[in-house]
N, C-alpha and C positions, 0 to 999 in steps of 0.2 A: 562372475556376475558382472551383469550389466545393469544401466539403469534402469528402474520401475516404467512402464510403460504411463501407468497414471500419472505419474509427476512429468514425463516428457510430454503428454499433452496439456496438461494444466500449465507449464511453462512454456507452452508454446501458444496455449490461449492467452495466456496473461501477457505475453510478447508482443500479440497479434495488437491488444485491445491498448497494450501501452503507445504502439508504433500509429494507432490511429490520429495520435494527437497532433495538432499542427508544428511543424517543423521539428519532429523527434528523429532522433540518429540511434543509431546501435552500435555497441562498440564491445570491447571483451578486454578491459583491463583486467591484469593479475588473474586472466582465464574465468572471472565470471560476466556472466551478460550484463549490460550496462545499458539503460535507455537513457536518452539525455535531450534537454530541448534546448538548444542554442549553447551547446556546449557545458550545460549544467545537467549533472544526472540526477534523474528523480526516482530511480528504480535499480535496485542491483537483484540479481537472482540467478539462481543456477540450481539443477535439478544433479544428484549424485546418487550413487549406488545406494547410501543409508536414507535418501529422502528427499526434499525441496526445502528451498530458505529463500527468502529474497529480505530487502531492506526497503523502506519507504520513509518520506518527512511527513509526519501527521502533525502540523501545527495545533489542530484544532481537536484531535479525535487520540491523540498518543493516550492519554490517560487512560481512559476507558478502556483501550486497545490494549494497554500494557497489562489489563487486570485479566486477559484471556491464557490458559496455559500455555499455549506456543508462541507467545509474544515477550521479548525481553527490549529492552534499550538495545542499539546500536552500538557497538564497541567504538574504539578510537575517540572518544568523547563525540560521536555523533549521537550519542541518547541525549545530550544536553540541549543539542538544537531541535529535539524533535523526532529523531528518528527511531525507529521499530524495527526489528527483526524478528520474522515471523519465520519458523523452523517447523517442518514435519516428517514424523519418521516413517518409515514402510508402512505401519499399521494405520495411519491416522489419514483422513479424506481431507481435504484442500477445500475450504470455502470460496470457492472461484467469485461468486457475486461479492460478498464481502472485499477480496483483494482488491477486484476492480473498482469497488468506491475508494480504497484505500490509493490508487493507481491515481484517480481523478484528483483527490485531494493533495498527492504529493506532487503530480505536475501541477494545480493551480498554485502551489506554494513556491515552485521553483520558474515555470513561465514568465516571461514579461507580460504585466497586465492588458497591453496590446492584443496578445494572441487569445486572451481569456474572453474578450467581447464577444458575445454572441455565440460563445460556446455553450453548446445545450449537455449538460449532465443526467446522468441516469435517475438520480435523487434517491439513489440506494441507501438503507442505514450505514452509516460509517463503521460503526461498531454495537454492539447490543447494549441496553439502556444498562446505564451506571447504577448496580443495587444500591448502593448507597444515597443517592440522590432523590428525595420526594418532588413531586410533581408541584410546582408552584401554584399557589392559589394567585386567581387572578383577581384584581383589586376591582372594586365595581365603585366608581366615584358616588360620591354621596352630593344630593342636591341641596 
């Protein structure tokens, strides 16, 4: 039995999205697809018979993303640096728009600042709202 067509489509769409950023390259260390900017990885991904998984660096949104049922801290100590792994089984759907926003954040975390100047981002939400955080009330200055 081969890889699922829906996971192949999702992986290729995410690959194309990641490679659309300036100065990105694709490599296959350890048999996994890796997209890098100037030699630094910002996404690892792969579809397989059982599903799809990927890892990205999320310095700003990792805490919220880790509340999702398919997300875990990345192994090998990378989770301590904000890396998150998302895994999807055969029955799961892949939230491509969310993942694209995570790829943007990961690229921004790894890319040299010069490459980020003038870069237009999609402004998609990086994660669903954190259920434990209440909205802060805006302080109105007194006269």
